[in-house]
PDB file of N, CA, C, O and CB in Angstrom:
ATOM      1  N   UNK A   1     179.329-225.306  20.199  1.00  0.00           N
ATOM      2  CA  UNK A   1     179.781-225.601  18.806  1.00  0.00           C
ATOM      3  C   UNK A   1     178.536-225.796  18.005  1.00  0.00           C
ATOM      4  O   UNK A   1     177.568-226.434  18.420  1.00  0.00           O
ATOM      5  CB  UNK A   1     180.732-226.885  18.713  1.00  0.00           C
ATOM      6  N   UNK A   2     178.611-225.182  16.763  1.00  0.00           N
ATOM      7  CA  UNK A   2     177.476-225.465  15.814  1.00  0.00           C
ATOM      8  C   UNK A   2     177.962-226.156  14.637  1.00  0.00           C
ATOM      9  O   UNK A   2     179.132-225.977  14.297  1.00  0.00           O
ATOM     10  CB  UNK A   2     176.756-224.206  15.375  1.00  0.00           C
ATOM     11  N   UNK A   3     177.166-226.961  13.943  1.00  0.00           N
ATOM     12  CA  UNK A   3     177.510-227.650  12.748  1.00  0.00           C
ATOM     13  C   UNK A   3     176.523-227.468  11.722  1.00  0.00           C
ATOM     14  O   UNK A   3     175.354-227.541  12.099  1.00  0.00           O
ATOM     15  CB  UNK A   3     177.700-229.032  12.983  1.00  0.00           C
ATOM     16  N   UNK A   4     176.747-227.239  10.465  1.00  0.00           N
ATOM     17  CA  UNK A   4     175.780-227.079   9.471  1.00  0.00           C
ATOM     18  C   UNK A   4     176.346-226.575   8.171  1.00  0.00           C
ATOM     19  O   UNK A   4     177.569-226.439   8.164  1.00  0.00           O
ATOM     20  CB  UNK A   4     174.754-226.199   9.946  1.00  0.00           C
ATOM     21  N   UNK A   5     175.735-226.291   7.140  1.00  0.00           N
ATOM     22  CA  UNK A   5     174.504-227.030   6.680  1.00  0.00           C
ATOM     23  C   UNK A   5     174.973-228.347   6.209  1.00  0.00           C
ATOM     24  O   UNK A   5     176.171-228.617   6.296  1.00  0.00           O
ATOM     25  CB  UNK A   5     173.702-226.275   5.527  1.00  0.00           C
ATOM     26  N   UNK A   6     174.092-229.227   5.696  1.00  0.00           N
ATOM     27  CA  UNK A   6     172.679-229.056   5.269  1.00  0.00           C
ATOM     28  C   UNK A   6     171.717-229.115   6.475  1.00  0.00           C
ATOM     29  O   UNK A   6     170.581-228.648   6.399  1.00  0.00           O
ATOM     30  CB  UNK A   6     172.291-230.160   4.230  1.00  0.00           C
ATOM     31  N   UNK A   7     172.208-229.711   7.612  1.00  0.00           N
ATOM     32  CA  UNK A   7     171.380-229.693   8.853  1.00  0.00           C
ATOM     33  C   UNK A   7     172.073-228.809   9.837  1.00  0.00           C
ATOM     34  O   UNK A   7     173.303-228.792   9.880  1.00  0.00           O
ATOM     35  CB  UNK A   7     171.165-231.136   9.459  1.00  0.00           C
ATOM     36  N   UNK A   8     171.343-228.076  10.630  1.00  0.00           N
ATOM     37  CA  UNK A   8     172.127-227.295  11.628  1.00  0.00           C
ATOM     38  C   UNK A   8     171.881-227.969  12.995  1.00  0.00           C
ATOM     39  O   UNK A   8     170.742-228.277  13.345  1.00  0.00           O
ATOM     40  CB  UNK A   8     171.693-225.719  11.652  1.00  0.00           C
ATOM     41  N   UNK A   9     172.920-228.181  13.727  1.00  0.00           N
ATOM     42  CA  UNK A   9     172.883-228.675  15.055  1.00  0.00           C
ATOM     43  C   UNK A   9     173.930-228.023  15.947  1.00  0.00           C
ATOM     44  O   UNK A   9     174.877-227.381  15.491  1.00  0.00           O
ATOM     45  CB  UNK A   9     173.057-230.137  15.039  1.00  0.00           C
ATOM     46  N   UNK A  10     173.722-228.211  17.161  1.00  0.00           N
ATOM     47  CA  UNK A  10     174.665-227.637  18.230  1.00  0.00           C
ATOM     48  C   UNK A  10     174.928-228.617  19.262  1.00  0.00           C
ATOM     49  O   UNK A  10     174.142-229.542  19.466  1.00  0.00           O
ATOM     50  CB  UNK A  10     174.103-226.378  18.906  1.00  0.00           C
ATOM     51  N   UNK A  11     176.062-228.450  19.965  1.00  0.00           N
ATOM     52  CA  UNK A  11     176.390-229.303  21.115  1.00  0.00           C
ATOM     53  C   UNK A  11     177.159-228.469  22.080  1.00  0.00           C
ATOM     54  O   UNK A  11     177.711-227.429  21.722  1.00  0.00           O
ATOM     55  CB  UNK A  11     177.200-230.568  20.705  1.00  0.00           C
ATOM     56  N   UNK A  12     177.199-228.920  23.311  1.00  0.00           N
ATOM     57  CA  UNK A  12     178.004-228.262  24.371  1.00  0.00           C
ATOM     58  C   UNK A  12     179.158-229.083  24.716  1.00  0.00           C
ATOM     59  O   UNK A  12     179.016-230.305  24.753  1.00  0.00           O
ATOM     60  CB  UNK A  12     177.198-227.995  25.614  1.00  0.00           C
ATOM     61  N   UNK A  13     180.314-228.534  24.979  1.00  0.00           N
ATOM     62  CA  UNK A  13     181.515-229.348  25.291  1.00  0.00           C
ATOM     63  C   UNK A  13     181.502-229.681  26.808  1.00  0.00           C
ATOM     64  O   UNK A  13     180.938-228.971  27.641  1.00  0.00           O
ATOM     65  CB  UNK A  13     182.864-228.566  24.887  1.00  0.00           C
ATOM     66  N   UNK A  14     182.152-230.787  27.081  1.00  0.00           N
ATOM     67  CA  UNK A  14     182.259-231.163  28.482  1.00  0.00           C
ATOM     68  C   UNK A  14     183.282-230.197  29.166  1.00  0.00           C
ATOM     69  O   UNK A  14     183.927-229.390  28.498  1.00  0.00           O
ATOM     70  CB  UNK A  14     182.707-232.692  28.623  1.00  0.00           C
ATOM     71  N   UNK A  15     183.403-230.306  30.494  1.00  0.00           N
ATOM     72  CA  UNK A  15     184.296-229.488  31.304  1.00  0.00           C
ATOM     73  C   UNK A  15     185.760-229.560  30.779  1.00  0.00           C
ATOM     74  O   UNK A  15     186.515-228.590  30.853  1.00  0.00           O
ATOM     75  CB  UNK A  15     184.228-229.948  32.784  1.00  0.00           C
ATOM     76  N   UNK A  16     186.115-230.728  30.258  1.00  0.00           N
ATOM     77  CA  UNK A  16     187.546-230.848  29.783  1.00  0.00           C
ATOM     78  C   UNK A  16     187.683-230.326  28.341  1.00  0.00           C
ATOM     79  O   UNK A  16     188.793-230.350  27.810  1.00  0.00           O
ATOM     80  CB  UNK A  16     188.040-232.362  29.849  1.00  0.00           C
ATOM     81  N   UNK A  17     186.593-229.849  27.676  1.00  0.00           N
ATOM     82  CA  UNK A  17     186.661-229.381  26.373  1.00  0.00           C
ATOM     83  C   UNK A  17     186.351-230.324  25.302  1.00  0.00           C
ATOM     84  O   UNK A  17     186.306-229.911  24.143  1.00  0.00           O
ATOM     85  CB  UNK A  17     187.875-228.883  26.165  1.00  0.00           C
ATOM     86  N   UNK A  18     186.126-231.602  25.589  1.00  0.00           N
ATOM     87  CA  UNK A  18     185.793-232.574  24.558  1.00  0.00           C
ATOM     88  C   UNK A  18     184.293-232.612  24.201  1.00  0.00           C
ATOM     89  O   UNK A  18     183.433-232.258  25.008  1.00  0.00           O
ATOM     90  CB  UNK A  18     186.236-233.939  25.007  1.00  0.00           C
ATOM     91  N   UNK A  19     184.039-233.021  23.059  1.00  0.00           N
ATOM     92  CA  UNK A  19     182.558-233.150  22.667  1.00  0.00           C
ATOM     93  C   UNK A  19     182.459-234.302  21.665  1.00  0.00           C
ATOM     94  O   UNK A  19     183.455-234.772  21.116  1.00  0.00           O
ATOM     95  CB  UNK A  19     181.960-231.759  21.998  1.00  0.00           C
ATOM     96  N   UNK A  20     181.280-234.712  21.465  1.00  0.00           N
ATOM     97  CA  UNK A  20     180.919-235.822  20.507  1.00  0.00           C
ATOM     98  C   UNK A  20     179.648-235.457  19.765  1.00  0.00           C
ATOM     99  O   UNK A  20     178.623-235.131  20.365  1.00  0.00           O
ATOM    100  CB  UNK A  20     180.717-237.203  21.264  1.00  0.00           C
ATOM    101  N   UNK A  21     179.735-235.517  18.494  1.00  0.00           N
ATOM    102  CA  UNK A  21     178.517-235.328  17.656  1.00  0.00           C
ATOM    103  C   UNK A  21     178.338-236.531  16.710  1.00  0.00           C
ATOM    104  O   UNK A  21     179.301-236.878  16.026  1.00  0.00           O
ATOM    105  CB  UNK A  21     178.612-233.985  16.818  1.00  0.00           C
ATOM    106  N   UNK A  22     177.252-237.142  16.635  1.00  0.00           N
ATOM    107  CA  UNK A  22     176.963-238.262  15.764  1.00  0.00           C
ATOM    108  C   UNK A  22     176.320-237.736  14.537  1.00  0.00           C
ATOM    109  O   UNK A  22     175.301-237.048  14.589  1.00  0.00           O
ATOM    110  CB  UNK A  22     176.077-239.303  16.442  1.00  0.00           C
ATOM    111  N   UNK A  23     176.942-238.073  13.384  1.00  0.00           N
ATOM    112  CA  UNK A  23     176.399-237.698  12.087  1.00  0.00           C
ATOM    113  C   UNK A  23     176.007-239.013  11.294  1.00  0.00           C
ATOM    114  O   UNK A  23     175.941-239.048  10.065  1.00  0.00           O
ATOM    115  CB  UNK A  23     177.468-236.819  11.278  1.00  0.00           C
ATOM    116  N   UNK A  24     175.763-240.053  12.100  1.00  0.00           N
ATOM    117  CA  UNK A  24     175.553-241.399  11.494  1.00  0.00           C
ATOM    118  C   UNK A  24     174.544-241.336  10.425  1.00  0.00           C
ATOM    119  O   UNK A  24     174.739-242.011   9.414  1.00  0.00           O
ATOM    120  CB  UNK A  24     175.120-242.423  12.526  1.00  0.00           C
ATOM    121  N   UNK A  25     173.496-240.612  10.526  1.00  0.00           N
ATOM    122  CA  UNK A  25     172.406-240.616   9.639  1.00  0.00           C
ATOM    123  C   UNK A  25     172.662-239.738   8.388  1.00  0.00           C
ATOM    124  O   UNK A  25     171.871-239.763   7.445  1.00  0.00           O
ATOM    125  CB  UNK A  25     171.192-240.168  10.369  1.00  0.00           C
ATOM    126  N   UNK A  26     173.741-238.981   8.384  1.00  0.00           N
ATOM    127  CA  UNK A  26     174.066-238.120   7.280  1.00  0.00           C
ATOM    128  C   UNK A  26     174.900-238.810   6.216  1.00  0.00           C
ATOM    129  O   UNK A  26     175.802-239.568   6.570  1.00  0.00           O
ATOM    130  CB  UNK A  26     174.778-236.923   7.778  1.00  0.00           C
ATOM    131  N   UNK A  27     174.654-238.594   4.953  1.00  0.00           N
ATOM    132  CA  UNK A  27     175.387-239.200   3.880  1.00  0.00           C
ATOM    133  C   UNK A  27     176.937-238.915   4.008  1.00  0.00           C
ATOM    134  O   UNK A  27     177.324-237.814   4.398  1.00  0.00           O
ATOM    135  CB  UNK A  27     174.833-238.675   2.532  1.00  0.00           C
ATOM    136  N   UNK A  28     177.769-239.872   3.691  1.00  0.00           N
ATOM    137  CA  UNK A  28     179.212-239.669   3.656  1.00  0.00           C
ATOM    138  C   UNK A  28     179.654-238.675   2.555  1.00  0.00           C
ATOM    139  O   UNK A  28     179.067-238.623   1.473  1.00  0.00           O
ATOM    140  CB  UNK A  28     179.903-241.009   3.448  1.00  0.00           C
ATOM    141  N   UNK A  29     180.682-237.907   2.859  1.00  0.00           N
ATOM    142  CA  UNK A  29     181.249-237.035   1.896  1.00  0.00           C
ATOM    143  C   UNK A  29     180.665-235.604   1.878  1.00  0.00           C
ATOM    144  O   UNK A  29     181.066-234.789   1.048  1.00  0.00           O
ATOM    145  CB  UNK A  29     181.093-237.648   0.588  1.00  0.00           C
ATOM    146  N   UNK A  30     179.782-235.318   2.731  1.00  0.00           N
ATOM    147  CA  UNK A  30     179.228-233.958   2.809  1.00  0.00           C
ATOM    148  C   UNK A  30     180.185-233.016   3.452  1.00  0.00           C
ATOM    149  O   UNK A  30     180.903-233.454   4.351  1.00  0.00           O
ATOM    150  CB  UNK A  30     177.929-233.946   3.568  1.00  0.00           C
ATOM    151  N   UNK A  31     180.273-231.772   3.090  1.00  0.00           N
ATOM    152  CA  UNK A  31     181.079-230.741   3.713  1.00  0.00           C
ATOM    153  C   UNK A  31     180.269-230.041   4.744  1.00  0.00           C
ATOM    154  O   UNK A  31     179.131-229.684   4.439  1.00  0.00           O
ATOM    155  CB  UNK A  31     181.610-229.754   2.695  1.00  0.00           C
ATOM    156  N   UNK A  32     180.736-229.807   5.933  1.00  0.00           N
ATOM    157  CA  UNK A  32     180.109-229.188   7.028  1.00  0.00           C
ATOM    158  C   UNK A  32     180.911-227.934   7.442  1.00  0.00           C
ATOM    159  O   UNK A  32     182.132-227.890   7.295  1.00  0.00           O
ATOM    160  CB  UNK A  32     179.971-230.177   8.175  1.00  0.00           C
ATOM    161  N   UNK A  33     180.249-226.995   7.921  1.00  0.00           N
ATOM    162  CA  UNK A  33     180.918-225.790   8.568  1.00  0.00           C
ATOM    163  C   UNK A  33     180.778-225.955  10.070  1.00  0.00           C
ATOM    164  O   UNK A  33     179.672-226.077  10.596  1.00  0.00           O
ATOM    165  CB  UNK A  33     180.256-224.378   8.090  1.00  0.00           C
ATOM    166  N   UNK A  34     181.949-225.957  10.772  1.00  0.00           N
ATOM    167  CA  UNK A  34     181.896-226.152  12.170  1.00  0.00           C
ATOM    168  C   UNK A  34     182.499-224.783  12.801  1.00  0.00           C
ATOM    169  O   UNK A  34     183.560-224.253  12.471  1.00  0.00           O
ATOM    170  CB  UNK A  34     182.725-227.513  12.596  1.00  0.00           C
ATOM    171  N   UNK A  35     181.652-224.367  13.709  1.00  0.00           N
ATOM    172  CA  UNK A  35     181.893-223.018  14.282  1.00  0.00           C
ATOM    173  C   UNK A  35     181.991-223.294  15.863  1.00  0.00           C
ATOM    174  O   UNK A  35     181.205-224.083  16.388  1.00  0.00           O
ATOM    175  CB  UNK A  35     180.641-221.913  13.869  1.00  0.00           C
ATOM    176  N   UNK A  36     182.933-222.655  16.573  1.00  0.00           N
ATOM    177  CA  UNK A  36     183.107-222.799  17.973  1.00  0.00           C
ATOM    178  C   UNK A  36     182.776-221.408  18.569  1.00  0.00           C
ATOM    179  O   UNK A  36     183.392-220.419  18.173  1.00  0.00           O
ATOM    180  CB  UNK A  36     184.570-223.302  18.334  1.00  0.00           C
ATOM    181  N   UNK A  37     181.832-221.320  19.495  1.00  0.00           N
ATOM    182  CA  UNK A  37     181.407-220.136  20.046  1.00  0.00           C
ATOM    183  C   UNK A  37     181.684-220.062  21.456  1.00  0.00           C
ATOM    184  O   UNK A  37     181.705-221.074  22.156  1.00  0.00           O
ATOM    185  CB  UNK A  37     180.067-219.942  19.807  1.00  0.00           C
ATOM    186  N   UNK A  38     181.920-218.790  21.947  1.00  0.00           N
ATOM    187  CA  UNK A  38     182.133-218.560  23.379  1.00  0.00           C
ATOM    188  C   UNK A  38     181.161-217.368  23.731  1.00  0.00           C
ATOM    189  O   UNK A  38     181.333-216.287  23.168  1.00  0.00           O
ATOM    190  CB  UNK A  38     183.729-218.219  23.723  1.00  0.00           C
ATOM    191  N   UNK A  39     180.249-217.517  24.551  1.00  0.00           N
ATOM    192  CA  UNK A  39     179.325-216.446  24.836  1.00  0.00           C
ATOM    193  C   UNK A  39     178.422-216.017  23.704  1.00  0.00           C
ATOM    194  O   UNK A  39     177.926-214.891  23.672  1.00  0.00           O
ATOM    195  CB  UNK A  39     180.065-215.310  25.278  1.00  0.00           C
ATOM    196  N   UNK A  40     178.221-216.921  22.789  1.00  0.00           N
ATOM    197  CA  UNK A  40     177.451-216.624  21.551  1.00  0.00           C
ATOM    198  C   UNK A  40     178.216-216.008  20.431  1.00  0.00           C
ATOM    199  O   UNK A  40     177.625-215.682  19.402  1.00  0.00           O
ATOM    200  CB  UNK A  40     176.349-215.733  21.863  1.00  0.00           C
ATOM    201  N   UNK A  41     179.554-215.823  20.578  1.00  0.00           N
ATOM    202  CA  UNK A  41     180.429-215.207  19.554  1.00  0.00           C
ATOM    203  C   UNK A  41     181.275-216.247  18.959  1.00  0.00           C
ATOM    204  O   UNK A  41     181.928-217.003  19.678  1.00  0.00           O
ATOM    205  CB  UNK A  41     181.304-214.093  20.128  1.00  0.00           C
ATOM    206  N   UNK A  42     181.295-216.325  17.628  1.00  0.00           N
ATOM    207  CA  UNK A  42     182.173-217.248  16.947  1.00  0.00           C
ATOM    208  C   UNK A  42     183.630-216.921  17.140  1.00  0.00           C
ATOM    209  O   UNK A  42     184.103-215.854  16.751  1.00  0.00           O
ATOM    210  CB  UNK A  42     181.858-217.272  15.505  1.00  0.00           C
ATOM    211  N   UNK A  43     184.334-217.852  17.746  1.00  0.00           N
ATOM    212  CA  UNK A  43     185.763-217.621  17.985  1.00  0.00           C
ATOM    213  C   UNK A  43     186.710-218.382  17.117  1.00  0.00           C
ATOM    214  O   UNK A  43     187.868-217.997  16.955  1.00  0.00           O
ATOM    215  CB  UNK A  43     186.073-217.932  19.350  1.00  0.00           C
ATOM    216  N   UNK A  44     186.203-219.518  16.527  1.00  0.00           N
ATOM    217  CA  UNK A  44     187.035-220.374  15.625  1.00  0.00           C
ATOM    218  C   UNK A  44     185.988-220.950  14.650  1.00  0.00           C
ATOM    219  O   UNK A  44     184.892-221.381  15.008  1.00  0.00           O
ATOM    220  CB  UNK A  44     187.889-221.572  16.441  1.00  0.00           C
ATOM    221  N   UNK A  45     186.466-220.910  13.305  1.00  0.00           N
ATOM    222  CA  UNK A  45     185.667-221.675  12.296  1.00  0.00           C
ATOM    223  C   UNK A  45     186.558-222.658  11.518  1.00  0.00           C
ATOM    224  O   UNK A  45     187.728-222.379  11.255  1.00  0.00           O
ATOM    225  CB  UNK A  45     184.962-220.693  11.288  1.00  0.00           C
ATOM    226  N   UNK A  46     186.005-223.760  11.175  1.00  0.00           N
ATOM    227  CA  UNK A  46     186.449-224.757  10.325  1.00  0.00           C
ATOM    228  C   UNK A  46     185.440-225.068   9.222  1.00  0.00           C
ATOM    229  O   UNK A  46     184.508-225.857   9.380  1.00  0.00           O
ATOM    230  CB  UNK A  46     186.761-225.941  11.105  1.00  0.00           C
ATOM    231  N   UNK A  47     185.689-224.392   8.085  1.00  0.00           N
ATOM    232  CA  UNK A  47     184.625-224.413   7.040  1.00  0.00           C
ATOM    233  C   UNK A  47     185.018-225.535   6.071  1.00  0.00           C
ATOM    234  O   UNK A  47     186.192-225.746   5.766  1.00  0.00           O
ATOM    235  CB  UNK A  47     184.480-222.979   6.270  1.00  0.00           C
ATOM    236  N   UNK A  48     183.952-226.265   5.589  1.00  0.00           N
ATOM    237  CA  UNK A  48     184.133-227.321   4.561  1.00  0.00           C
ATOM    238  C   UNK A  48     184.756-228.582   5.040  1.00  0.00           C
ATOM    239  O   UNK A  48     185.481-229.235   4.290  1.00  0.00           O
ATOM    240  CB  UNK A  48     184.949-226.816   3.469  1.00  0.00           C
ATOM    241  N   UNK A  49     184.496-228.958   6.284  1.00  0.00           N
ATOM    242  CA  UNK A  49     185.013-230.169   6.867  1.00  0.00           C
ATOM    243  C   UNK A  49     184.207-231.252   6.213  1.00  0.00           C
ATOM    244  O   UNK A  49     182.981-231.287   6.322  1.00  0.00           O
ATOM    245  CB  UNK A  49     184.914-230.194   8.448  1.00  0.00           C
ATOM    246  N   UNK A  50     184.930-232.178   5.501  1.00  0.00           N
ATOM    247  CA  UNK A  50     184.291-233.301   4.798  1.00  0.00           C
ATOM    248  C   UNK A  50     184.297-234.513   5.780  1.00  0.00           C
ATOM    249  O   UNK A  50     185.329-234.911   6.321  1.00  0.00           O
ATOM    250  CB  UNK A  50     185.065-233.647   3.413  1.00  0.00           C
ATOM    251  N   UNK A  51     183.092-235.058   5.964  1.00  0.00           N
ATOM    252  CA  UNK A  51     182.941-236.251   6.852  1.00  0.00           C
ATOM    253  C   UNK A  51     182.705-237.484   6.089  1.00  0.00           C
ATOM    254  O   UNK A  51     181.651-237.670   5.481  1.00  0.00           O
ATOM    255  CB  UNK A  51     181.815-236.073   7.825  1.00  0.00           C
ATOM    256  N   UNK A  52     183.720-238.372   6.114  1.00  0.00           N
ATOM    257  CA  UNK A  52     183.610-239.637   5.492  1.00  0.00           C
ATOM    258  C   UNK A  52     184.013-240.746   6.512  1.00  0.00           C
ATOM    259  O   UNK A  52     184.693-241.718   6.183  1.00  0.00           O
ATOM    260  CB  UNK A  52     184.484-239.677   4.219  1.00  0.00           C
ATOM    261  N   UNK A  53     183.588-240.550   7.660  1.00  0.00           N
ATOM    262  CA  UNK A  53     183.969-241.499   8.810  1.00  0.00           C
ATOM    263  C   UNK A  53     184.280-240.684  10.009  1.00  0.00           C
ATOM    264  O   UNK A  53     183.992-239.487  10.029  1.00  0.00           O
ATOM    265  CB  UNK A  53     185.227-242.422   8.462  1.00  0.00           C
ATOM    266  N   UNK A  54     184.827-241.247  10.961  1.00  0.00           N
ATOM    267  CA  UNK A  54     185.213-240.540  12.216  1.00  0.00           C
ATOM    268  C   UNK A  54     186.194-239.417  11.856  1.00  0.00           C
ATOM    269  O   UNK A  54     187.127-239.595  11.072  1.00  0.00           O
ATOM    270  CB  UNK A  54     185.872-241.544  13.276  1.00  0.00           C
ATOM    271  N   UNK A  55     185.938-238.256  12.463  1.00  0.00           N
ATOM    272  CA  UNK A  55     186.799-237.028  12.238  1.00  0.00           C
ATOM    273  C   UNK A  55     187.180-236.438  13.591  1.00  0.00           C
ATOM    274  O   UNK A  55     186.320-236.282  14.457  1.00  0.00           O
ATOM    275  CB  UNK A  55     186.037-235.921  11.355  1.00  0.00           C
ATOM    276  N   UNK A  56     188.393-236.123  13.775  1.00  0.00           N
ATOM    277  CA  UNK A  56     188.811-235.473  14.945  1.00  0.00           C
ATOM    278  C   UNK A  56     189.363-234.063  14.609  1.00  0.00           C
ATOM    279  O   UNK A  56     190.287-233.908  13.810  1.00  0.00           O
ATOM    280  CB  UNK A  56     189.839-236.323  15.656  1.00  0.00           C
ATOM    281  N   UNK A  57     188.745-233.035  15.262  1.00  0.00           N
ATOM    282  CA  UNK A  57     189.170-231.679  15.090  1.00  0.00           C
ATOM    283  C   UNK A  57     189.792-231.162  16.430  1.00  0.00           C
ATOM    284  O   UNK A  57     189.163-231.141  17.488  1.00  0.00           O
ATOM    285  CB  UNK A  57     187.965-230.794  14.631  1.00  0.00           C
ATOM    286  N   UNK A  58     191.032-230.765  16.290  1.00  0.00           N
ATOM    287  CA  UNK A  58     191.758-230.250  17.478  1.00  0.00           C
ATOM    288  C   UNK A  58     191.748-228.737  17.324  1.00  0.00           C
ATOM    289  O   UNK A  58     192.296-228.206  16.358  1.00  0.00           O
ATOM    290  CB  UNK A  58     193.270-230.833  17.594  1.00  0.00           C
ATOM    291  N   UNK A  59     191.125-228.038  18.273  1.00  0.00           N
ATOM    292  CA  UNK A  59     190.966-226.643  18.131  1.00  0.00           C
ATOM    293  C   UNK A  59     191.354-226.017  19.461  1.00  0.00           C
ATOM    294  O   UNK A  59     191.051-226.545  20.530  1.00  0.00           O
ATOM    295  CB  UNK A  59     189.533-226.280  17.704  1.00  0.00           C
ATOM    296  N   UNK A  60     192.039-224.865  19.368  1.00  0.00           N
ATOM    297  CA  UNK A  60     192.326-224.048  20.495  1.00  0.00           C
ATOM    298  C   UNK A  60     191.605-222.722  20.356  1.00  0.00           C
ATOM    299  O   UNK A  60     191.805-221.985  19.391  1.00  0.00           O
ATOM    300  CB  UNK A  60     193.816-223.851  20.647  1.00  0.00           C
ATOM    301  N   UNK A  61     190.817-222.449  21.271  1.00  0.00           N
ATOM    302  CA  UNK A  61     189.939-221.174  21.241  1.00  0.00           C
ATOM    303  C   UNK A  61     190.711-220.131  22.018  1.00  0.00           C
ATOM    304  O   UNK A  61     191.001-220.256  23.207  1.00  0.00           O
ATOM    305  CB  UNK A  61     188.426-221.398  21.912  1.00  0.00           C
ATOM    306  N   UNK A  62     191.043-219.021  21.209  1.00  0.00           N
ATOM    307  CA  UNK A  62     191.777-217.915  21.910  1.00  0.00           C
ATOM    308  C   UNK A  62     190.930-217.193  22.931  1.00  0.00           C
ATOM    309  O   UNK A  62     191.406-216.263  23.582  1.00  0.00           O
ATOM    310  CB  UNK A  62     192.289-216.894  20.902  1.00  0.00           C
TER     311      UNK A  62
END
């Protein structure tokens, strides 16, 4: 999974598909583009996700 801009970061999911990313140092209210990749290929995108506290994204990757 990749997240960005304004900062680009990536994380790897656990075996059960869950993941955690801390954006504690980022200002609230920013919009982020979240992309889920399998084998380096984008399979699902969630563009413009606004983070103003804890956010849960439920995604099924085809």
